[in-house]
KETORLUM-992180 format. One line per field, with one value per residue (C-alpha): chain; x negated, y negated, z. Coordinates in steps of 0.2 Angstrom, whole numbers, plus 2048, in hexadecimal, padded with zeros to 3 digits. Layout:
chain <- [A,...]
X <- [X,...]
Y <- [Y,...]
Z <- [Z,...]
% end
This chain:
chain <- [A,A,A,A,A,A,A,A,A,A,A,A,A,A,A,A,A,A,A,A,A,A,A,A,A,A,A,A,A,A,A,A,A,A,A,A,A,A,A,A,A,A,A,A,A,A,A,A,A,A,A,A,A,A,A,A,A,A,A,A,A,A,A,A,A,A,A,A,A,A,A,A,A,A,A,A,A,A,A,A,A,A,A,A,A,A,A,A,A,A,A,A,A,A,A,A,A,A,A,A,A,A,A,A,A,A,A,A,A,A,A,A,A,A,A,A,A,A,A,A,A,A,A,A,A,A,A,A,A,A,A,A,A,A,A,A,A,A,A,A,A,A,A,A,A,A,A,A,A,A,A,A,A,A,A,A,A,A,A,A,A,A,A,A,A,A,A,A,A,A,A,A,A,A,A,A,A,A,A,A,A,A,A,A,A,A,A,A,A,A,A,A,A,A,A,A,A,A,A,A,A,A,A,A,A,A,A,A,A,A,A,A,A,A,A,A,A,A,A,A,A,A,A,A,A,A,A,A,A,A,A,A,A,A,A,A,A,A,A,A,A,A,A,A,A,A,A,A,A,A,A,A,A,A,A,A,A,A,A,A,A,A,A,A,A,A,A,A,A,A,A,A,A,A,A,A,A,A,A,A,A,A,A,A,A,A,A,A,A,A,A,A,A,A,A,A,A,A,A,A,A,A,A,A,A,A,A,A,A,A,A,A,A,A,A,A,A,A,A,A,A,A,A,A,A,A,A,A,A,A,A,A,A,A,A,A,A,A,A,A,A,A,A,A,A,A,A,A,A,A,A,A,A,A,A,A,A,A,A,A,A,A,A,A,A,A,A,A,A,A,A,A,A,A,A,A,A,A,A,A,A,A,A,A,A,A,A,A,A,A,A,A,A,A,A,A,A,A,A,A,A,A,A,A,A,A,A,A,A,A,A,A,A,A,A,A,A,A,A,A,A,A,A,A,A,A,A,A,A,A,A,A,A,A,A,A,A,A,A,A,A,A,A,A,A,A,A,A,A,A,A,A,A,A,A,A,A,A,A,A,A,A,A,A,A,A,A,A,A,A,A,A,A,A,A,A,A,A,A,A,A,A,A,A,A,A,A,A,A,A,A,A,A,A,A,A,A,A,A,A,A,A,A,A,A,A,A,A,A,A,A,A,A,A,A,A,A,A,A,A,A,A,A,A,A,A,A,A,A,A,A,A,A,A,A,A,A,A,A,A,A,A,A,A,A,A,A,A,A,A,A,A,A,A,A,A,A,A,A,A,A,A,A,A,A,A,A,A,A,A,A,A,A,A,A,A,A,A,A,A,A,A,A,A,A,A,A,A,A,A,A,A,A,A,A,A,A,A,A,A,A,A,A,A,A,A,A,A,A,A,A,A,A,A,A,A,A,A,A,A,A,A,A,A,A,A,A,A,A,A,A,A,A,A,A,A,A,A,A,A,A,A,A,A,A,A,A,A,A,A,A,A,A,A,A,A,A,A,A,A,A,A,A,A,A,A,A,A,A,A,A,A,A,A,A,A,A,A,A,A,A,A,A,A,A,A,A,A,A,A,A,A,A,A,A,A,A,A,A,A,A,A,A,A,A,A,A,A,A,A,A,A,A,A,A,A,A,A,A,A,A,A,A,A,A,A,A,A,A,A,A,A,A,A,A,A,A,A,A,A,A,A,A,A,A,A,A,A,A,A,A,A,A,A,A,A,A,A,A,A,A,A,A,A,A,A,A,A,A,A,A,A,A,A,A,A,A,A,A,A,A,A,A,A,A,A,A,A,A,A,A,A,A,A,A,A,A,A,A,A,A,A,A,A,A,A,A,A,A,A,A,A,A,A,A,A,A,A,A,A,A,A,A,A,A,A,A,A,A,A,A,A,A,A,A,A,A,A,A,A,A,A,A,A,A,A,A,A,A,A,A,A,A,A,A,A,A,A,A,A,A,A,A,A,A,A,A,A,A,A,A,A,A,A,A,A,A,A,A,A,A,A,A,A,A,A,A,A,A,A,A,A,A,A,A,A,A,A,A,A,A,A,A,A,A,A,A,A,A,A,A,A,A,A,A,A,A,A,A,A,A,A,A,A,A,A,A,A,A,A,A,A,A,A,A]
X <- [ED8,ED5,EE1,EE4,EE7,EF9,EFA,EFD,EEC,EF1,EF5,EE5,EDB,EE4,EE0,ECF,ECB,ED4,EC8,EBA,EC0,EC4,EB2,EAB,EB5,EAE,E9D,E9D,EAA,EB5,EC4,EC7,EC0,EC9,EC2,EC2,EBE,EB1,EA7,E95,E95,E82,E80,E92,E99,E87,E8B,E79,E76,E7B,E8A,E8E,E8D,E9A,EA5,EA4,EAA,EB8,EBE,EBD,EC6,ED4,ED7,ED3,EC6,EB4,EAC,E9E,E8D,E85,E94,E94,E82,E81,E91,E8E,EA1,EB1,EB7,EA9,EAF,EC1,EB9,EB1,EC1,EC8,EBA,EBD,EC0,ECD,EC6,EC3,EB6,EA5,E9B,E8B,E91,E8D,E80,E6E,E5E,E56,E45,E3B,E34,E21,E12,E0A,DFB,DF3,DED,DDD,DD5,DC4,DCB,DC5,DCF,DE0,DD7,DCF,DE0,DE8,DD8,DD9,DEB,DE8,DD9,DE2,DF4,DF6,E07,E0E,E1E,E19,E28,E39,E42,E54,E56,E67,E74,E72,E60,E50,E3E,E30,E1D,E10,E00,DF5,E00,DFF,DEB,DE8,DF6,DEF,DDD,DE4,DE9,DDA,DCF,DDA,DD9,DC5,DC7,DCF,DC1,DC8,DBA,DBB,DC2,DCF,DE0,DEE,E00,E0C,E1D,E26,E37,E38,E31,E23,E1A,E18,E0E,E02,DFF,DFB,DF0,DE7,DE4,DDC,DD2,DCB,DC5,DD3,DDF,DF1,DFD,E0F,E1C,E2E,E37,E47,E57,E5E,E52,E5D,E56,E44,E3D,E43,E3D,E2D,E2A,E2C,E1E,E12,E0B,E07,DFF,DF4,DF0,DE8,DE1,DE9,DE1,DEF,E02,E0B,E1D,E2A,E28,E38,E32,E22,E26,E2D,E1F,E12,E17,E0F,DFE,DFF,E03,DF7,DE5,DDE,DEC,DE4,DF0,E03,E05,E10,E09,E0B,DFF,DF2,DF2,DE2,DDE,DCB,DC5,DB2,DB4,DAD,DB7,DB3,DAB,DB7,DB3,DBE,DBA,DC1,DD0,DDF,DED,DF3,E05,E0E,E1E,E2C,E30,E1F,E1D,E17,E0B,E08,E01,DFA,DF6,DE5,DE5,DD6,DD6,DD1,DE0,DED,DE6,DE5,DF7,DFE,DF5,DFB,E0C,E0B,E06,E14,E20,E18,E18,E13,E15,E25,E2E,E38,E38,E47,E47,E4F,E43,E3A,E27,E24,E29,E1C,E28,E2D,E1A,E11,E1E,E27,E19,E07,E0D,E15,E05,DFA,E05,E09,E1B,E27,E2E,E40,E42,E50,E51,E56,E64,E6B,E6D,E75,E80,E87,E7F,E86,E79,E6B,E75,E78,E67,E63,E70,E6B,E57,E59,E4F,E47,E3F,E47,E46,E50,E54,E61,E6D,E6D,E72,E7F,E86,E88,E8F,E9C,E9F,E9F,EB1,EB4,EB8,EA5,E9E,EA8,E9D,E8E,E81,E74,E6E,E5C,E58,E4D,E46,E50,E45,E4C,E41,E3B,E49,E50,E59,E6A,E70,E81,E7C,E73,E82,E8E,E83,E81,E93,E99,E8C,E8D,E9B,E8F,E80,E77,E6E,E6D,E5C,E55,E59,E47,E46,E34,E2B,E1E,E18,E0D,DFF,DFC,E00,E11,E14,E0F,E1B,E24,E30,E2E,E35,E43,E4E,E5D,E58,E53,E5E,E58,E69,E63,E69,E69,E69,E59,E51,E55,E52,E43,E3D,E3F,E49,E53,E5D,E6F,E7D,E80,E92,E8E,E99,E8B,E7D,E71,E6C,E5A,E53,E43,E37,E2D,E1B,E0B,E04,DF5,DE6,DEF,DF1,E01,E01,E0D,E07,E0C,E0A,DF7,DF2,DF3,DFC,E0C,E13,E21,E32,E2B,E2E,E1F,E16,E13,E01,DF7,DE7,DE1,DDA,DE9,DE7,DE4,DD4,DDF,DE9,DE1,DDB,DE3,DD7,DE2,DF0,DE3,DDC,DEE,DF0,DE0,DDB,DCE,DD1,DE4,DF0,DFF,E0F,E1A,E26,E2C,E30,E2C,E25,E30,E28,E1C,E29,E2A,E3A,E3B,E47,E44,E39,E2C,E28,E33,E35,E47,E4A,E5A,E5D,E4B,E44,E3A,E3E,E34,E3D,E2F,E2F,E43,E44,E38,E42,E53,E4C,E47,E59,E63,E6E,E64,E58,E47,E3F,E50,E53,E53,E54,E54,E5C,E6B,E6F,E7F,E87,E91,E85,E76,E6A,E67,E70,E66,E6D,E68,E6C,E68,E6B,E75,E7C,E89,E9B,EAA,EAF,EAB,E99,E95,E9C,E90,E81,E85,E86,E76,E6E,E75,E6D,E5C,E5C,E61,E53,E45,E4B,E54,E64,E6F,E70,E7E,E84,E81,E83,E82,E81,E7E,E6D,E62,E6A,E5C,E51,E3F,E2F,E27,E1B,E29,E2A,E3A,E40,E49,E4B,E54,E5F,E64,E69,E75,E7B,E7F,E88,E92,E8B,E81,E92,E9A,E9C,E8C,E8F,E94,E85,E79,E80,E7D,E6C,E68,E6E,E63,E54,E56,E58,E47,E3F,E45,E3F,E2D,E2C,E32,E24,E17,E1C,E1B,E0A,E04,E0B,E03,DF1,DF4,DF9,DEA,DDE,DE7,DE6,DD3,DD0,DD8,DCF,DBE,DC2,DC7,DB9,DAB,DB1,DB5,DA5,D9B,DA5,DA5,D91,D91,D9E,D9E,DA3,DB3,DB6,DB1,DBF,DCC,DC6,DC8,DD9,DDD,DD6,DDF,DF0,DEC,DE9,DFA,E03,DFD,DFB,E0D,E10,E20,E1A,E25,E1F,E29,E26,E18,E1D,E16,E06,E09,E05,DFE,DEC,DDF,DE4,DDE,DE9,DEA,DF1,DF3,DE7,DEC,DE3,DD5,DE1,DE6,DD7,DDE,DF0,DEA,DDF,DEC,DF9,DEE,DE9,DDA,DCE,DD0,DC1,DC1,DB9,DB2,DAA,D97,D95,D9A,D8B,D7F,D89,D80,D90,D9C,D90,D88,D9A,DA1,D93,D95,DA8,DA2,DA9,DA4,D9E,DA4,D9C,DA8,D9D,D91,D9B,D8F,D8D,DA0,DA2,D95,D9E,DAD,DA7,D9F,DAF,DB8,DAC,DAF,DC1,DC1,DB6,DC6,DC4,DD1,DCC,DD4,DD3,DD7,DD8,DDA,DC7,DCB,DD9,DDD,DE7,DF4,E01,E00,DFB,DEA,DE5,DE0,DCE,DCD,DC2,DCF,DD8,DCA,DC6,DD8,DD7,DC7,DC9,DDB,DE3,DF2,DF4,DFE,E01,E04,E0C,E07,E14,E11,DFE,DFA,E06,DFD,DEC,DEA,DD9,DCF,DD7,DD3,DE3,DEE,E00,E10,E18,E21,E17,E1F,E14,E1C,E14,E1A,E1C,E0D,E08,E01,DF4,DF9,DE7,DD4,DD0,DD1,DE2,DE8,DDF,DE7,DF8,DF5,DF0,DFE,E0A,E03,E03,E14,E1B,E10,E15,E28,E26,E19,E25,E17,E16,E0B,DFB,DF5,E02,E0A,E1B]
Y <- [E46,E44,E4D,E3C,E32,E34,E30,E1E,E16,E10,E21,E29,E1A,E1C,E2F,E2B,E1F,E2B,E39,E2D,E27,E38,E3E,E2E,E33,E44,E3D,E30,E3A,E2D,E26,E24,E13,E08,E09,DFF,E03,DF6,DFC,E01,E14,E12,E00,DFF,E10,E19,E28,E2E,E3B,E4A,E41,E3C,E4F,E53,E45,E4B,E5C,E56,E4B,E5A,E64,E58,E53,E64,E5C,E5C,E4C,E46,E48,E39,E2D,E34,E32,E20,E1C,E0D,E0B,E15,E0B,E13,E24,E20,E1B,E2C,E35,E2D,E37,E46,E57,E65,E71,E81,E90,E89,E84,E8C,E9D,E9D,EA8,EA1,EAA,EB1,EB1,EBE,ECC,ECD,ED9,ED8,ECD,ECD,EBE,EB4,EB9,EB1,EA0,E93,E84,E82,E7E,E8F,E97,E8F,E93,EA5,EA6,E9D,EA6,EB7,EB4,EA2,EA5,EAB,EA2,E97,E8B,E89,E78,E77,E64,E67,E75,E78,E7C,E7E,E78,E84,E83,E90,E91,E8F,E7F,E77,E79,E72,E63,E60,E5E,E51,E48,E4A,E43,E33,E31,E30,E25,E18,E18,E24,E2C,E3B,E3A,E2D,E2E,E2F,E2B,E37,E2F,E3A,E44,E57,E5A,E5E,E4E,E51,E62,E5A,E4A,E56,E62,E55,E4B,E5A,E5D,E4B,E4E,E42,E45,E46,E3E,E42,E36,E38,E2E,E24,E2F,E23,E17,E08,E07,E08,DF8,DFA,E0B,E05,DFA,E08,E11,E02,E08,E1A,E14,E08,E15,E21,E13,E1A,E13,E19,E1B,E27,E23,E25,E18,E0F,E0C,E05,DF3,DF3,DFE,DF1,DE6,DF0,DEC,DDC,DE5,DF3,DEC,DFE,E00,DFD,E06,E0B,E17,E25,E36,E32,E23,E2F,E3C,E3B,E47,E46,E56,E52,E4D,E5A,E60,E59,E64,E6B,E76,E7E,E71,E62,E59,E60,E58,E4A,E4D,E3F,E43,E39,E2A,E27,E13,E08,E15,E22,E34,E3B,E4D,E52,E63,E6C,E79,E85,E80,E81,E91,E99,E94,E9B,EAC,EAE,EAA,EB5,EC2,EC1,EC0,ECE,EC2,EC7,EC3,ECD,EC1,EB2,EA3,E97,E85,E75,E6E,E5D,E5E,E50,E5C,E69,E77,E73,E6F,E7C,E89,E8A,E84,E86,E96,E9B,E95,EA0,EB1,EAF,EAD,EA6,E95,E90,E7D,E71,E60,E5D,E51,E5F,E6A,E5C,E58,E6A,E75,E85,E82,E88,E99,E9B,E97,EA8,EB1,EAD,EAE,EBE,EB3,EBC,EAE,E9E,E91,E82,E78,E7E,E70,E79,E89,E81,E79,E87,E92,E85,E7A,E82,E87,E98,E95,E90,EA2,EAD,EBA,EB5,EC2,EBF,ED0,ECC,EC0,EC8,EB8,EA9,E9E,E92,E85,E72,E6F,E77,E88,E8B,E9E,E98,E93,EA3,EAE,EA4,EA5,EB8,EBB,EB0,EB6,EC8,ECB,EC3,ED0,EC6,ED1,EC8,ED0,EC4,EB5,EB0,EA1,E9A,E8D,E82,E70,E66,E66,E78,E76,E7E,E8E,E93,EA2,EAE,EBB,ECE,ED3,EDE,ED9,ECE,EBC,EC0,EB6,EB2,EAE,EA4,E9B,E88,E83,E8E,E86,E75,E76,E82,E83,E94,E9E,EAA,EB7,EB7,EC4,EC0,EBC,EB0,EA1,E95,E9F,E94,E9C,E9A,EA1,EAA,EA2,EB2,EB5,EAC,EAF,EB7,EAE,EA2,EA1,E98,E95,E8C,E80,E75,E64,E66,E72,E82,E90,E96,EA8,EAF,EA7,E98,E88,E7D,E73,E7D,E7D,E86,E89,E91,E8F,E85,E78,E66,E5D,E4D,E40,E36,E24,E26,E2C,E27,E33,E40,E40,E43,E51,E5C,E60,E6D,E74,E78,E6D,E65,E68,E5E,E6B,E74,E87,E97,EA9,EB8,ECA,EC1,EB6,EA5,E9C,E88,E7F,E6C,E60,E57,E49,E3C,E3F,E42,E50,E4D,E57,E5D,E4B,E45,E33,E2A,E1E,E11,E05,E06,E02,DF2,DEC,DEE,DE5,DD6,DD3,DC4,DCB,DDB,DDA,DDD,DED,DF4,DFF,E12,E1D,E30,E3F,E48,E5A,E5A,E6C,E68,E65,E70,E63,E52,E42,E32,E27,E15,E0E,DFB,DEF,DDF,DD1,DCE,DCE,DD0,DDC,DD1,DCD,DDF,DE5,DDA,DDF,DF2,DED,DE4,DF4,E00,DF5,DF4,E07,E0B,E00,E08,E1A,E1B,E20,E19,E1F,E2B,E20,E0F,E0D,DFA,DFA,DEE,DE8,DF5,E03,E0A,E14,E10,E16,E0C,E06,E00,E0E,E14,E26,E2C,E3D,E37,E2B,E39,E42,E35,E32,E45,E43,E35,E29,E1C,E13,E12,E02,DFA,DFF,E12,E12,E0C,E18,E26,E20,E1F,E32,E36,E2D,E37,E46,E44,E3F,E4F,E58,E51,E55,E68,E69,E63,E6F,E7D,E78,E77,E88,E8E,E89,E8F,EA0,EA1,E9D,EA9,EB7,EB4,EB5,EC3,ECC,EC6,ECD,EDE,EDD,EDA,EE5,EF2,EF3,EF3,F03,F0B,F0C,F18,F24,F32,F30,F3A,F2F,F1F,F21,F24,F15,F0B,F11,F0C,EFB,EF8,EFD,EF1,EE2,EE6,EE7,ED6,ECD,EC6,ECC,ED7,EE7,EF4,F05,F12,F24,F27,F38,F3C,F3D,F4B,F5B,F55,F52,F51,F48,F39,F29,F1B,F09,EF9,EEB,EDA,ED3,ED6,EDA,EE9,EF3,EF0,EF5,F05,F09,F07,F13,F20,F30,F2E,F39,F2F,F26,F16,F16,F06,EFC,EFD,EEA,EEC,EF8,EE9,EDF,EDD,EDD,EE7,EF5,EFB,EFB,F06,F11,F15,F1B,F25,F1A,F20,F11,F12,F09,EFF,EF9,F07,F14,F23,F1F,F1B,F2E,F35,F2C,F33,F45,F43,F3D,F4C,F57,F4F,F50,F63,F65,F5E,F4C,F3F,F30,F1F,F16,F05,F0A,EF8,EF5,EE3,ED7,EC5,EB6,EB9,EC6,ED5,EE8,EEB,EF9,F08,F0F,F22,F26,F2B,F36,F3F,F43,F4A,F54,F5B,F5F,F64,F59,F4F,F3C,F32,F21,F13,F03,EF3,EE4,ED3,ED4,EC6,EBA,EBD,EBA,EB6,EB8,EA8,EA2,EA5,E9E,EAC,EA9,EB2,EBD,ECD,EDE,EEE,EFE,F0B,F1C,F28,F3A,F42,F47,F56,F5B,F68,F6B,F65,F5E,F4C,F4D,F51,F42,F36,F3D,F39,F28,F24,F2C,F23,F12,F14,F17,F07,EFC,F01,EFC,EEF,EE0,EDA,EDA,EE5,EDB,EE9,EE6,ED6,EDF]
Z <- [03D,04F,05B,064,056,056,06A,070,072,083,088,083,08C,09C,09C,097,0A5,0B1,0AD,0B0,0C1,0C6,0C3,0CB,0DC,0DB,0D9,0E6,0F2,0F4,0ED,0DA,0D5,0C8,0B7,0A8,096,095,0A5,0A2,0A3,0AB,0B1,0BA,0BC,0BF,0B3,0AE,0A0,0AB,0AF,09D,099,0A6,0A1,08F,094,09E,08F,083,08F,092,080,079,06C,067,069,05D,068,060,065,077,078,073,07D,089,08F,090,082,077,07D,077,066,067,06B,05A,050,05B,051,057,064,05A,05B,060,050,058,055,042,03C,03C,037,048,04D,043,04E,04A,04E,05F,05E,070,079,077,088,085,080,08C,085,07D,06B,06C,070,061,055,05B,055,045,041,043,03B,036,02F,03E,045,054,055,04F,052,054,050,047,048,035,033,03B,038,03B,040,03D,047,038,033,044,045,034,037,048,041,035,043,04D,03D,03E,04F,04D,03E,04A,055,062,06F,077,089,085,089,07C,083,078,079,06C,06D,06B,059,04D,04F,062,060,053,05E,06D,065,059,06A,071,060,061,073,07A,089,085,090,08D,092,090,081,086,085,07A,06F,070,082,07C,082,094,093,08E,09B,0A8,09F,0A0,0B1,0AC,09B,0A5,0B2,0A7,09C,08B,07C,070,071,064,062,054,047,04B,05E,059,057,069,070,06A,077,084,07D,086,097,094,08F,08A,07E,06C,061,060,052,04C,047,034,037,03F,031,028,017,01B,025,028,03A,046,054,065,071,07D,08D,09A,0A6,099,09E,093,09A,0A6,0AB,0B4,0BD,0B5,0C0,0C5,0C0,0CD,0D4,0C7,0CB,0BD,0BF,0B7,0B0,0A8,099,0A7,0B3,0A4,09D,0AF,0B2,0A2,0A5,0B6,0B2,0A2,0AD,0B9,0AB,0A0,092,081,06F,06E,077,072,07B,079,082,082,08F,08C,086,091,0A1,0A7,0A5,093,08F,098,09B,08A,07D,085,08B,07B,071,07C,07A,068,06E,061,069,064,06A,06A,06F,080,07A,071,080,08A,07B,07B,088,081,073,07E,081,06D,06A,074,06D,05B,05E,069,076,084,08E,093,0A1,0A8,0B8,0C4,0BE,0AD,0B3,0BD,0AF,0A5,0B2,0B7,0A9,098,091,08D,07B,079,07D,073,06B,075,078,085,087,081,08E,09A,0A4,0A8,0B3,0BF,0C4,0C4,0D2,0E1,0DC,0E3,0E8,0E4,0D2,0CF,0D5,0C9,0BB,0BC,0BE,0B0,0A2,0A8,09B,08E,092,09E,0AA,0BB,0BE,0B1,0BC,0C3,0D0,0CE,0D7,0D1,0CF,0C3,0D0,0CC,0B9,0BA,0C3,0D4,0D9,0CF,0D5,0D1,0C0,0BF,0CE,0D3,0DC,0EE,0F9,10C,116,125,136,130,142,147,137,13D,14F,150,13E,13D,12F,13A,12F,131,12B,118,11D,12B,129,12B,123,119,107,103,0F2,0F0,0E4,0E4,0E8,0E3,0D2,0D0,0D5,0DF,0F2,0FA,10D,119,126,135,136,13C,12E,138,12E,133,135,12B,12D,134,129,125,117,107,102,0F3,0EC,0DB,0CB,0C4,0D1,0CC,0D1,0D5,0CE,0C0,0C7,0D7,0E4,0F3,0EC,0E8,0FB,101,0F5,0F8,10A,10D,0FB,0FE,0F4,0FE,0F2,0FD,0FF,10F,10F,118,114,116,10F,107,0FD,0FC,101,0FE,10B,108,100,10B,0FF,0FA,0E7,0E1,0D3,0C9,0BA,0BA,0BA,0C9,0CF,0DB,0E7,0EC,0DC,0DC,0EF,0ED,0DE,0E6,0F6,0EC,0E6,0ED,0FC,100,110,108,10E,114,105,104,0F4,0F8,0EF,0F7,0F1,0E5,0E6,0D9,0CC,0D2,0D3,0DC,0DE,0DE,0EE,0F2,103,104,113,10F,118,109,10E,103,0F5,0E8,0EE,0F2,0E1,0D8,0E3,0DF,0CD,0CE,0D7,0CA,0BB,0C4,0C7,0B5,0AE,0BA,0BA,0AA,0B2,0BF,0D0,0D6,0E6,0ED,0FE,105,119,126,12E,137,130,124,12F,131,13A,147,139,12E,122,11A,123,113,11A,129,11E,114,123,129,116,115,126,120,12C,122,11B,12F,138,13F,152,14F,144,151,15C,151,14D,160,161,151,158,168,160,156,166,16E,15E,15F,171,16E,15F,16C,177,16B,165,177,17C,16C,171,184,17B,172,17F,18A,17D,179,18D,18F,181,186,199,193,186,192,1A0,194,18C,19C,1A2,191,192,19F,199,18D,17A,17D,18D,183,177,184,18D,17D,17B,18D,18B,179,182,192,185,17A,18B,192,182,182,170,16D,165,160,15D,151,14E,15B,15C,14A,153,15D,156,147,14E,147,138,12E,134,126,12A,11F,124,127,136,142,14F,145,14E,160,15A,153,162,16D,165,15C,164,171,166,156,14F,144,133,131,123,122,125,137,13A,139,144,155,15F,157,14F,160,166,157,158,16B,166,159,14A,137,12C,11B,10B,101,0F3,0EF,0E6,0E9,0FC,0FD,0F7,102,111,10C,10B,11D,124,11D,125,136,134,12E,13E,148,14A,146,13B,13A,12A,123,110,10A,110,115,116,110,118,109,10B,102,101,0F9,0EF,0FA,0FA,0F7,105,113,107,100,112,116,106,109,11B,118,126,124,121,12D,126,132,12E,137,135,13C,140,133,13A,14A,145,132,129,12C,13B,14D,155,159,159,162,155,157,151,14A,149,140,140,132,12E,12A,117,116,108,0FC,0F6,0F9,0E8,0E1,0D9,0EB,0F2,0E5,0E9,0FC,0F9,0EE,0FA,10A,102,0FA,10C,115,106,109,11B,11C,117,10B,0F8,0EE,0EB,0DF,0D3,0D8,0D9]
% end
């Protein structure tokens, strides 16, 4: 019996509408609106799928019941929710605590390192252990369906044969619009086996909306020229309507239609460079952007992420992420496929219907890896009732990836605190960053640490673009979460508007390059040209580096991320602008941060001349219906404003970021005259900011000209004098010139521990190497008699070679092992005879931050010569003059001379000990990651 059946219906209905009204007031940030039982939850009230989850939780708490999930999912009005209440069950112990068979642990199987394609990966596993469990599907609470590697390979081949039988040609696209389930995997792998290109597109949240959903997907199907659409059987009749809109679409089938008993068809020839996937961002309807990813791209990304996560077949991945999304498709499924990781998978609707299911699946299957967008962690941390968590054990969860949307420090803290009592280790939280254009992942944090939070001055960031650290307890501190370091083989940089790389703690656009990077967007050369410049791909995001770690501050591009779904505003703006009563071309759609849910709100701002409450309410309803039809979800807020409020550029383009700023400051809904004044102030502010930026660029160029002029004058004059001096005098003169340059260059240089040079000479001085200016800095602080050990390539340089010879430098071989050993012994003899030597044991430097492995030459010389090693840390020089750039920047430099390390013997073992000790000291103080280990 329902707990509300004994109550008066009018009381329950009043209580229910009050709950809906209060939630809407919170979402809209205004007074509670009147709600009737027959208002449309999406079309009129603007409650999307995430809002529906929140509403269901509130109703269950208020009435102390458990609602039937199916009825809640299909509810269209509050009256439908009232009917669901009538069928509700008492709120008792959470049913997912019942025992269930856990995922069995199997033997370690290794990984297919030689595989060049995803098919070779599957064949590798199917040949070695066909009965090994690959996927456990949790489509219902009372049972699970499993899929082994052997079964997947055999059934997918039957699908590939069926494709070929229908005249399918290699290279053609197959659109896969299937929910999470066995058929999706067969369709995806079957398409690859037939030589086709899978194109996953997201199915509708409710199949009752199939027609409007398919109309939104027509642009994607046309863009990729799909010849075949795979859907569930019940969707086929409506899906066939698309054939009239998509000329290339010849067949609309389900997986059962494709299965063939014949197996005489040869497998299509695939290579590493063959396209393995076209990944469309959700919401890209009118101007589709399909990211082209080859087998090589995907495997490079999977291997790089697996290395960073130390993934192995001993792991268990638990996921509810949709398979049309790159995090669910590549991170959860294809990553598990590669490493032989058992994948426990539930449809996303089951997570949204009862979010605690995710945690209980980890509990029952002893999951070690899992992932989700920030909103999912926020929902679990703040919304799940305690009675749904009784007996929960999350101690097996070693990596909880948080990505796909901006990561909030407050969410991480709340999640860690709440679930610590359930065995969750805060060090498992892994904020990550990636994008479809890189396959999936781009930066991962080091393992085994709590999330790194940078607290900065928001005013300095807004005014100067600098991430200036402030005290953790500063009342206005802005908390920015580190997303870690670039994956191995990938490079990330932060650049200004002109494409010049910026120093640490300066905000700019984030670009990357690496083996996972896409070659462009399918059938969209204009967008591809904007994406890739000189080999670097523009992420569309803004951020900064600090100590080698990437911090994301904002999104430059206009895409909105809500609940992990990417929404593009352009088509919706155009459609709303065509509505009667809306000023055409005067509509802005943007995302605004929603701290309550940990995701973004979709906001529509439209100019109108409509007067009167009734006319405006009608217009709001039409906008909500239109947005729901195009996005699959209603907007969170609709703001109707007067004329000339929506900001535009001089060329008439909508300035969404500026509109968002006014919205978040509460100015867009103000009366016309005050808004105009505020817009003037905002325009002046933008003008001043532009003038300030121009001044900064001009100052940088003037500084660079001054610095190179100073260097040229001192170099020419210094070398001229040096030619008439003795060798010892030349070294003293070179030191004096270096000190003069440092004193006159205008760069703040701080030296710590210089006293360690005293009474320690002769010694072997070793320093990290990140810039060409390192030589000058070391020459300025080192003892006058010390000589440099330079790489042998400099000996052949017509300018640098003679100069180094005049100074008595030692040239060291880097590539010929026997010669390198002989060079080390020669320097050891010189050190033993009383000379001090200066080494850069990394041997070279790169543009990317990170301490490289140390060569042994310096330490062999120290051990054999029985001389101490003095580690020196150079910090900040990479930001002054980075590899690949000749434009120096003003940036503080710190030089730290550490205590000497004295040898305890003269053999190889002692040289190794000195190397490890020196590198450990430098790594601790250089402020950069360990490039040797990725840690």
